[in-house]
TORPA-508751 format. One record per residue (C-alpha): x, y, z. Coordinates in steps of 0.05 Angstrom, whole numbers, m for minus. Layout:
% residues N
    east   north      up
       X       Y       Z
...
% end
This chain:
% residues 566
    east   north      up
     920     367   m1181
     933     305   m1139
     902     340   m1079
     840     357   m1119
     834     286   m1143
     838     261   m1071
     783     309   m1051
     739     286   m1109
     751     213   m1092
     736     221   m1018
     677     180    m994
     646     191    m926
     655     136    m876
     581     118    m873
     581     103    m948
     651      74    m954
     640      24    m898
     567       8    m913
     557     m68    m903
     554    m110    m967
     534    m176    m934
     482    m195    m882
     537    m217    m834
     567    m147    m837
     504    m112    m813
     520     m93    m741
     471    m105    m685
     412    m131    m726
     425    m205    m725
     352    m221    m709
     332    m192    m777
     390    m213    m820
     382    m285    m797
     308    m283    m814
     324    m257    m884
     376    m311    m896
     330    m367    m873
     274    m340    m917
     321    m341    m976
     345    m410    m960
     275    m440    m954
     244    m397   m1009
     193    m366    m961
     205    m292    m976
     144    m248    m961
     123    m202   m1018
     119    m139    m973
     168    m124    m917
     165     m65    m869
     231     m45    m836
     221       3    m778
     268      31    m727
     312      92    m709
     352     129    m760
     419     102    m783
     412      30    m758
     413      m7    m825
     342      m9    m853
     358      14    m924
     425     m22    m924
     391     m88    m906
     339     m76    m961
     395     m67   m1013
     431    m130    m990
     365    m168    m995
     354    m141   m1066
     422    m167   m1088
     412    m234   m1053
     344    m245   m1087
     374    m233   m1156
     445    m259   m1145
     469    m310   m1196
     519    m342   m1148
     485    m341   m1080
     532    m369   m1027
     501    m389    m960
     444    m340    m970
     494    m283    m982
     501    m244   m1047
     567    m254   m1084
     572    m180   m1103
     611    m203   m1165
     558    m224   m1215
     527    m176   m1265
     462    m170   m1226
     498    m153   m1160
     544    m103   m1194
     487     m67   m1229
     450     m60   m1163
     513     m37   m1127
     524      16   m1181
     450      37   m1177
     442      19   m1251
     392     m37   m1244
     324     m25   m1277
     292     m77   m1231
     311     m49   m1163
     278      19   m1154
     290      63   m1093
     237     116   m1079
     239     172   m1028
     170     172    m996
     179     244    m973
     186     273   m1043
     143     222   m1081
      83     221   m1036
      26     239   m1082
     m27     192   m1108
      m1     204   m1179
      68     179   m1160
      38     115   m1132
      m7     105   m1192
      55     109   m1237
      90      58   m1192
      29      13   m1196
      28      15   m1271
     103       1   m1278
     100     m57   m1228
      57     m98   m1275
     116    m109   m1323
     164    m165   m1308
     237    m151   m1291
     282    m136   m1349
     344    m176   m1330
     334    m199   m1258
     293    m252   m1223
     251    m202   m1183
     230    m130   m1188
     236     m95   m1121
     211     m27   m1098
     247       2   m1037
     206      60   m1009
     244     100    m956
     205     141    m905
     141     108    m927
     102     142    m871
     107     207    m911
      59     181    m965
      m8     215    m967
     m72     178    m948
     m93     176   m1021
     m26     147   m1040
     m32      92    m988
    m101      76   m1013
     m76      72   m1085
     m23      22   m1063
     m70     m25   m1025
     m94     m70   m1081
     m25     m80   m1111
       4     m92   m1043
     m48    m145   m1026
     m44    m184   m1091
      22    m168   m1126
      47    m206   m1187
      95    m263   m1170
     156    m224   m1193
     144    m163   m1149
     168    m147   m1078
     162     m86   m1035
     207     m63    m979
     183      m4    m938
     230      32    m890
     206      81    m837
     227     114    m772
     155     125    m751
     115      61    m758
      56      89    m720
      42     136    m778
      33      80    m828
     m42      62    m836
     m65      m4    m805
     m89     m27    m873
     m17     m24    m899
      13     m55    m836
     m34    m115    m839
      m8    m131    m909
      66    m129    m890
     114    m173    m852
     142    m125    m800
     214    m124    m775
     236     m76    m721
     309     m53    m722
     342     m39    m655
     382      20    m631
     456       4    m633
     489     m15    m568
     548      28    m548
     596     m31    m546
     579     m49    m618
     587      22    m642
     654      28    m607
     677     m39    m635
     658     m20    m706
     690      49    m702
     753      16    m676
     753     m31    m735
     744      27    m784
     799      68    m750
     848      10    m756
     832       1    m830
     839      76    m842
     903      78    m801
     874     129    m752
     895     130    m679
     838     147    m632
     835     137    m556
     781      99    m520
     753     162    m486
     739     192    m554
     705     129    m580
     660     126    m519
     641     199    m526
     626     191    m600
     583     129    m588
     545     165    m532
     532     226    m575
     508     182    m633
     451     158    m589
     445      88    m619
     455     108    m692
     513      77    m729
     508     126    m786
     510     185    m737
     571     157    m702
     607     151    m769
     589     223    m787
     615     247    m720
     678     205    m731
     690     241    m798
     681     308    m764
     731     291    m709
     782     264    m758
     775     327    m801
     792     368    m739
     847     326    m708
     877     289    m767
     903     219    m761
     914     224    m686
     850     236    m646
     855     251    m572
     799     265    m523
     816     337    m505
     817     359    m578
     755     320    m594
     717     357    m539
     736     423    m572
     718     397    m641
     648     377    m620
     640     433    m570
     622     383    m516
     618     394    m441
     675     357    m409
     657     304    m357
     704     340    m309
     655     397    m311
     600     353    m282
     646     328    m227
     660     400    m211
     586     411    m201
     581     349    m158
     639     372    m114
     607     441    m105
     542     407     m85
     576     363     m34
     613     424      m5
     549     466      m5
     590     517     m44
     541     568     m73
     595     613    m100
     626     556    m140
     558     539    m169
     550     610    m194
     620     608    m224
     602     543    m260
     539     575    m289
     581     634    m312
     633     589    m345
     578     551    m382
     549     617    m407
     616     645    m428
     635     583    m467
     569     583    m504
     545     515    m482
     473     498    m493
     437     498    m426
     390     442    m447
     447     399    m468
     484     415    m403
     425     392    m362
     419     329    m403
     492     313    m390
     484     329    m316
     424     283    m313
     465     226    m342
     522     243    m295
     479     234    m232
     446     174    m264
     515     142    m267
     526     159    m194
     459     126    m176
     476      65    m217
     542      56    m181
     508      68    m114
     452      18    m126
     492     m38    m159
     561     m25    m131
     586     m43    m201
     625       0    m250
     612     m39    m314
     540     m13    m320
     559      58    m335
     583      85    m402
     642     129    m384
     716     134    m402
     763      93    m359
     794     156    m330
     727     174    m297
     704     105    m274
     740     109    m207
     715     180    m197
     644     156    m202
     659     103    m149
     690     155    m103
     635     207    m111
     578     157    m103
     601     146     m31
     581     217     m14
     508     206     m33
     452     162     m12
     401     131     m60
     344     177     m38
     390     238     m44
     407     220    m116
     334     208    m133
     317     277    m107
     373     307    m148
     352     271    m211
     280     294    m202
     304     366    m192
     347     365    m256
     292     331    m296
     239     381    m276
     287     439    m291
     302     409    m359
     229     410    m377
     216     479    m347
     275     507    m386
     237     499    m451
     182     547    m431
     218     598    m388
     235     668    m413
     299     668    m370
     334     602    m381
     400     625    m350
     366     644    m284
     328     578    m283
     393     541    m294
     429     579    m239
     371     565    m192
     378     491    m207
     452     491    m189
     439     530    m125
     386     480    m105
     436     424    m116
     482     460     m66
     426     470     m15
     397     400     m13
     403     371      57
     422     299      70
     365     257      96
     356     198     142
     318     137     118
     255     117     154
     281      47     167
     342      76     202
     299     123     241
     257      65     266
     320      27     284
     342      86     326
     274      86     361
     275      12     376
     347      13     400
     328      64     453
     374     119     428
     316     165     413
     319     226     369
     368     267     409
     405     322     375
     473     289     383
     448     224     355
     415     256     294
     477     296     279
     521     234     284
     475     198     235
     476     257     187
     552     256     187
     553     185     162
     552     199      87
     547     126      70
     480     117     107
     413     122      72
     372     184      78
     301     205      70
     286     254     126
     324     320     132
     373     311     189
     374     385     203
     299     381     216
     307     325     265
     353     365     310
     309     427     309
     240     406     328
     192     348     337
     170     356     264
     198     302     217
     191     324     145
     171     267      99
     112     250      56
      95     193     102
     103     233     167
      50     282     189
      75     311     255
      59     383     271
     119     429     279
     112     480     335
     157     530     367
     173     525     440
     115     557     477
     120     600     537
     116     560     602
      81     574     666
     116     600     727
     156     552     769
     106     508     807
     104     504     882
     150     456     917
     118     391     938
     142     345     992
     160     281     955
     195     226     992
     212     154     978
     206     162     902
     234     118     849
     304     137     826
     324      75     786
     327      92     712
     305      22     694
     238      35     729
     219      93     683
     165      54     646
     142      14     706
     136      76     750
     101     119     698
      31     103     722
      51     118     794
      78     185     770
      12     199     735
     m28     181     796
      10     231     837
      19     290     789
     m30     283     731
     m78     330     766
    m106     400     753
     m71     429     814
      m4     415     781
     m28     434     711
     m12     364     686
     m82     335     680
     m74     322     605
     m16     273     617
     m65     217     631
     m65     163     578
    m135     180     556
    m106     244     527
     m32     228     516
       4     164     501
      76     157     524
     132     119     488
     193     104     530
     262     110     497
     317      97     547
     315     161     590
     271     199     542
     195     199     539
     158     215     474
      89     244     491
      38     236     435
     m19     286     445
     m87     265     417
    m108     334     395
     m88     407     384
    m114     433     450
     m81     378     490
     m16     387     451
     m15     462     466
     m30     450     540
      25     399     548
      74     443     510
      58     503     554
      70     460     616
     134     429     591
     176     461     647
     127     435     699
     131     365     670
     207     365     669
     209     391     741
     162     339     770
     196     283     730
     262     302     761
     231     307     830
     196     240     824
     252     199     791
     310     235     824
     345     253     759
     332     292     695
     289     259     642
     282     289     573
     215     292     537
     190     304     467
     120     327     452
      87     306     387
      17     317     360
     m23     264     323
     m44     302     259
     m97     251     240
    m138     272     299
    m144     200     324
    m129     189     397
     m68     149     417
    m101     130     482
    m110      58     502
    m185      63     507
    m231      11     477
    m244      48     412
    m171      58     396
    m153     m14     414
    m209     m39     370
    m186       3     311
    m114     m18     317
    m132     m91     326
    m177     m90     264
    m119     m61     223
     m68    m110     248
    m111    m172     249
     m74    m193     312
     m66    m176     386
     m62    m105     414
      m3     m64     389
      49     m41     439
      59      35     449
     119      38     402
      80       4     346
      21      51     358
      67     110     353
      95      85     287
      25      75     259
       1     144     279
      65     183     266
      86     152     201
      17     135     172
      40      63     169
      m3       4     149
      m5     m53     198
       4    m120     164
     m20    m185     196
      31    m219     240
% end
């Protein structure tokens, strides 16, 4: 019998701990202060519109206001909750405070009845107040029937409208109301309030569980309290994180770190096992992608800010986020977030969501690291060039920033990026070994590579050697230590130089006395890189300054860069 009585007397947390004073309303100080000041100065508007997300205190604030307006012993603009008026409103027995559900009383006849009753003065209170919840559900005719009364109400009448969708309320109604927008609850405030409730209820709950409940509530205090009740019903008076995850059927954060580790290791098999585990445990794929999106968002936040206090995660995972963020660059994380986001949207319309989800995980494992353009330019200017060894060493530095696929850099002259338009070509077949030429007294000092280039062209840039297209009217060189980047001005010239690559390397070695590496690139825009008058004029007009040097011209043409005035 006692057990049955306890069950009958049980009140859910959201009702039991509903605020009774303005100061108890959590997270809406900008509104409660306005209400208190209006009461203090007797400047209360006759029609108030409370808008905002669900479960943030709109109806609760309206009830507190109703008691404060009719309280017989108002203390510092707060209702006493002890007088007969306050007690009747608290017990929902007052004839002067009427709550109406706009969803079920939305017809024009309902509003006409309200309008007729509103003419009569309050029976025992100072004001008669109508609180209409979900007011946006009223029909157009009902809104029209309310207009006249709303614009010119009798002095004893007040309206409070509550809605989660303010945009559905007609402008004619909005213009007659004083509007107050309730905010989504901050996680810290939800956690703090739940901690307070747990202490009062003598319930032990760890911080990881509180953070998870607050995150799942998504800014709604009422939702967080409902989840809290569910967790307590499952775990009893001692709530621990591992049991709470089972109670709410949540995906553990360790699961997302498992995916991150598989992505870092390029482990395709592990990704497929993860997808299988998610399917076997019955997790919702959409919810899983949402959690994964937030997981990588946390990694990006730590990477960008180098701070740990900006992410909402249990303390046991904070250091993990710091550790894992070191394995990624900012552009890598942005690419991953875009991939997950696009998959999350595509999942809603696909007929095979599991396959789409698996493909997303496999793509996470196949994403290459990338080198940032700024770092690439630094390499060019430092004279290290784009040699294979150098690009590989850069790729191994996981803490560096990436934008361009490092594997692409080491394979061919093509650099894959939205701002780079360099044609990728396979190594063409070369001509037969050219005849030996008697060359004496040639330059052998490496430092003279750039200074001796014109002399090399004068001697070998001729049709008899097959190198006539090396002249700067067709091909612009950029000198990088002991490497020369040849920028061909067109497709035909590019193919000719590529086909004669062996000849070029041979005569360079003969002329300079040592091997010199070359790279051959094609200008996709079709504009010549030559130093003729037209090109110089174009570059000078873009820069607004003196003629650009060969390296700057290469950057402009390769990267599609805009030249700013010096």
